[in-house]
N, C-alpha and C positions, 0 to 999 in steps of 0.2 A: 895564815893568811891561803892556805891551800884551799880552803872552801870558798874564801872571796873570789879566786880565781875560777874556781870552778862557778861560782854563780854569775862572773861576769862573762864566761864563756857561754852559761845557757843564756843570759842579754841578748846576746850579740846573736844567736841564734834562734831566738823565737819572739823577735821583732819587727816579722816583716810582714806577717795576716792577723787578720783581726782574733783569728782561732788561736795562734801561738802566741799571742800578748795573752789573752786570756786562760792558756795553761802558764804564761811564767808571772802572771797575777797571782796565781796561788801560788809558786814557788816562792815569789817575795813576800807573801805575807806569812808562810812559815819562817822563813830565814828574817825576818825582821827582828825578833830577838834576837839573835845571835850578831846582827850588825851594830847595833848602839854600842857593846862593850869595846868595839875594832876603832872604834869612831875616829879616832888619832891617827890610825894608819889607812883610813879607807880613801883618800883625797889622791893617792896615783892610781886608784882603779879606775877615777873618773878621767882620766886620759886617754884609757883603753875605748871610751864609748864617745860614741857621736850622741849628742842630745838631741838633735833631730831625728836620727832613725831608732834611738835606744831610749825614748824618752821615760818610758814607764820605769826602766832599769835605772836609769840616771836620777829619776827624782828619788827611788829608794833611798840610793846610797848617798845622795846629798843630802837628804833631809838627816839620815842618821850623821853624816859627816859633821853637820851642822849641829847638831844636838847638844853639843858638851859645848864649857864655858868659853867664850871668845874673846881672846886679846885685844886692845885697841891695833896694835901692830897687824894682826893678822885678819882683821876684820874688814879692811879696804878691798884684800884679794876674794875673802870671801863675798862681798858684796858683787864686786866686778862677775866672780862665777856664777852668781844664781841671777846677776842681770843677764847673761849670754845665756843659760839655761832657760831664761823663762822668753827669751827673743825667739830660741829656734826650737823649742821644744813644740810637739804634736798634741793639740788642744783634746783630739778624740783617745789620747793614750793619758795626758793626766788627768782629765775627767776622771777615767776610772778609780783613781786613788787622788778624792777632792781634798781630805783631810790632810792628807801628805802635803801636795799642792800649797794648800794653805797656811798650815806651817813653816814652810821654807820661805813663801813670800811675806809670812811675819817676821820672820827671823833676818830677812834683809831689812826690812824697816826698822828691827830694832838695831841692827848693825850700821845704817844712816844716821842713827838720831845717836849712835857712840860715838860715833865720828865727826857729829854735830854739823853733817851736811845730809839734810832732809833732801837736797834739791836731787840727790843721785838715784831714790827711791821712787821718785815720782815718776817718770816713763815706764821703767820698768813693771810698775806695780798696774798702772792702766792698761799696759800690754797684756798683764796677767786674769785683769778684771775681762778685757775681748776674750780670753781664751775659756776664761772660766765659765762664762754667761753659757747658757743655752739659746736666749734670747732677750733683748735689749729690756724686756719688762724682769727681769731676772735679777734682785738684791741679792748679790754674794755677799762670804763675809768678809771680802777684800774691800769694799763699798769705802766703810767707815778708814780701813787702814790709809788709803789714798787719800782720801780727804783730811786726813790727819797731816800727812806730808805734804801734802798742797798749801795746806795751812800753817806750818813750821816754817816753809819755803816762800812764804807768800805769794804763791802760783795760783793766782784765786782766778783766771781765765781757763786754764786747764781744768780745775777743780768744775768748773761748771760744765764741763765736756761731759760727764756723767750724772749731771742732774737735772737735764731737758727729757731724760728718758721717763715715759709712766711706769712706775712701778707697779706689780700685780703679783710676783713669786717672792714670798721672804721664807728664809731658812730659818734664821733666829730672828727673835722680836728684839733683842739686844741690836742686832745690826740696823734694824730698823730705826731705833732711839737714835743712834750713834750716827750714821747716816743724815736723818734729819737732821740732826742738833750743828754735826759737823758743815752742812751743805748750808745749812741756817746763815752760819758765821761766815762761809765763805760767800754768801751774796750780801750780805754787810759790809764786806770788805770791797765788793764790787759798788757799792749802794742801790742794790738791785731789791729795795726795799718790800716789794710787792711777792717777791717769789722767797724771800726769806721769811716774809710772814707765815704765807702757804707752809715751810719745812717746818717753822716751830710750831704752828698749829697742829702738824702730823704728830708732833712728839707730846704735844699737850692732852690732844684728844685720843690717843691712841690707848686698844684696849690694854691694862695692866691690873693686875689684881692687887697689888699694892703700890703705895709712892715709890717712884726711884728716884737716884740723884740727879739724872741726865734730865729728866721733866720738870724738877725742880729750877735749874740753871736754865731750862729752855724757858720758862713760864716769865723769869726775870725779863729776859731779852727778847719774850714775847711783847711784853707790857710795853717795852721803851720801842720799839720795831713798830708797835701799833700807835703811838703817838706821833712819830717821826712821818708815819704813810697814810693814817688817817687822821691825824689830830686827837684822838680821843681813844679812851681804852675802857670797857665793860667787863667786869668780873663775872659775868653771865656766860657759862661756857654752854656749848651747842649739848644739846639733851642725847647725843651718842656718845659724850665723852663717860669714860669709867666713872662710877662711883666711888672708888677710891680718889680719882684726880679732883673731881666734883666737890669730895668732901674735904681733903687735904688740902689744895691748893688756895680753897677759897679761903682758909684759915692762914691762907700765907699772910693775911693782913690785920690779923689778930694779936702778933706778937706774943707766939708762945714757943714753946716746945715740942716737939712730937717726936717719935721714932720712925726712923725712914729707911727702908732697906733697897739697898740698891744691888747693883749689879757683882761688885766686889763684895759685896756682904754688908752686915749690919752695921749702919753709922747714925748718929745721933746728929739732926739736921738743926741751926736754928735761926728758925724763919723770922724776917721783922718787917716791918710795915713801910719802910723807907721808898720802895716801886709805886704800893698805893697810894700813898700820901704825893709821891711827885706825880703819880698822874692826876691828881687831884687838885692841884696847886696847876698843874698844867691850862687843865678846865677854866682856871680861872682869866686867862691870858694876858695875865699879869708877869710880865719878864723879869722886872726886878725882885718880887718875891722865890719866882721859882729859882734865880740865882743864889738869892741867899739860901732858899734851902739846900741846892745840892752841896753848896760851901758847906753848909753845916753838918751834911753828911756825904763828904767828898771820901771818909777813910773809908766807910761801908762801901759806897761804888768800885772804889778804887780796888779792896781787898776782892771785891767779885770781879775784878778786872772787864768792869764795865763803864769805868769812866767816861772814857773815850767817847761809849755809846750815848752816855747821858750827856754829854756836852753837843751832841749832835738833836738829839731832843729839845736843848733851848735854844740853838740854833733854829730847829725847825718852826718855832713859836714865833720867831719874825713872818714867816712865811704864813702862818696858818692868820696872824692877824691882819696880813695885807690881803690874805684871801677873804676875810671878814667885810674889809671896805668894799669891795668888789660888789658885795649884795647890797649895802648902802648907795654907794655914790655913783655918779656919771662919769665924772671927772673929779680929779685931787690932785692939788701941786704935790711935788716931790717934800718938800719944805713940812706940809701938813702929814703926810706919808709917815716923815720920820718923826715929825714929832707924836704922833696918835699911836706909833709901835714902838716907841722908846728907842730910836737910832740917833746915832751920835748927830748926823749929819743927811743933808739932802744928796749930797753925792754918793753915802752910803746906802741913801733908797733907792737910789738911780740902781745901784749894779743888784739891788736883791729884785728890782721889778724885770730887771734887764734879764737876769739868770732864770727866774720865776715864767718868764715869756718865752725864753729857751727850753723849759724844759715841760713847755705844755701846760704849766700849772694854772696860770691866769692867761687872759686875752685882753692885751691892751697896746696903747702906742703912747710914745710919749714925743711931746712936742718941746725939743730942743730950745727952742726961743723963749719961752715963759713957763719952762718946766713943770710944765699940766700933763700929767696922766689922764689918759682917757681909757676907760674899763671897756669893752666890747663883748658882743656873746660868742658863745661857742659856733665858728666857721663850718665845723662838720655837719653837713649836710646828710650823710649815710646814701649816697648816691653814686658814689664815685666806683671805678669799676675794682678798682684796689681794696674800697671796703668792703665791697659785694663778694668779693673774694676772701677776705678775710672774715665774713660772717659765717662764708660757707664752710670752709675749715673748721670754724669752730662749729658749727653743728655736726658734721661730718668726725669731727673728734668724740664729739658728745654720743653719736649714736654709739659709736666702737665702743666706747665704755661704757654706755648700758648693755650693748652686746654681752661683754664681757662679765659683767656684775651677775647677768641673768645664767650665763652658762656658771659660774662661780657658786651661786644661789643653788642650782640645780645639783651638781657637781654634791654640795654638803648634803644638802637634802636626803641623798642617796648613799652617803657615808654611813658604815655600820657602827664607826665609834662614835658618831653624832645620834642618831637614831636611838644606840641602845642609854647614850646618857639623856637625852632626849626624854624617853620614855620611861627613864628611872626618876627623873626631877617633876613629871607631870603627875598627876590624880590618875590611880588607875583607871577612876570610871569616872567620866564627867558629863556632867546630864546634859549640858551645853551642848555637847557635840550630836544628839539624838534628835527629833525631829518630834513634836509633842506628839502625843498618840491621841488619836480622838478616840470618844466617849462610847459613840455609837456607831453600827457599820449598817450601812443600806444595801442588802443582799437582791 
């Protein structure tokens, strides 16, 4: 313990200035291996440190304290200790040991799940993200952990707080996959299907050298959300999608077995066609046939934890069929709408129409006297101050994104690693790079 006490003294004496903290960091890295064997006896040392002033040293000792197995009885006090540290620690100090900080925060998540209290980890993890981020565009390794806690705690609105940021800096590809996948699920929980589709699209089309399990699960939800939001699904992925995704996700509808390497190791995934056939059945507009198909494949959808989303797909077909009626009729009775889209009564049809009017999915009025629905044109004339401000903000955002992409392209084109790799892959001499040489010269 003498060595621990000496280390605590050094932490207390070398935490005031940036230069002192840099020297302390060297000492802590040298002492790291000797701290872990003492993990069970290190907790009293934390009481001698102020997490707001001695953040770096506190982090190293806390990481060592929490590295061993933790009983369920001790987990509650550990969650409280880590939460208090995250709340009070100095961001500039913990960023010097990012891996340690991430490790401690992940242990907070693990202990919260061990206690079956994911809610206890939500607020501290969000604070940890903000302290670890260098900018709002930076995707940290803690983003997926935070979103997972939000999902398990059903704190969907809290999870949305990090999904509005435009991400342009990613440390690890796995973090982007999980962030987009969990984010898509949170948006589904809030019925923000447009944003959910965007995030799931990012998973499916992200660069990957081999297909992974996260992308496969995202593809299933991508199909279902496409049906709910757009009323259709196309198996043709954008050209910028990786060849691994283009090749294997399209085979998703061919009912075959193929090897899939995910981020946790090799695995075998059995890809079946129910999702593609569901999309095909949806396209017919026949609710009864769709319901029969869902019931036939209920076990498959349930095992994927997608049955609830599939039921929303079935419910959305009524809306799509009503929207089709607006393209054909100017007026229609509620009873005729109910009969055409296979609803049980005119009252049920009225509820659907009212909800669609409220959501802005159709424009119509209902005459309560005779039960007639009059379909209208979109009243938006795109000339109000609010609309002009909205369009202007969208243009400004696109221009800012364009500038970022240009800067990133320039940085990549100057990167020595990229240039050396591009040079190896490109033919040494490419005749197309040279102008044709004239056969005769005029002197």
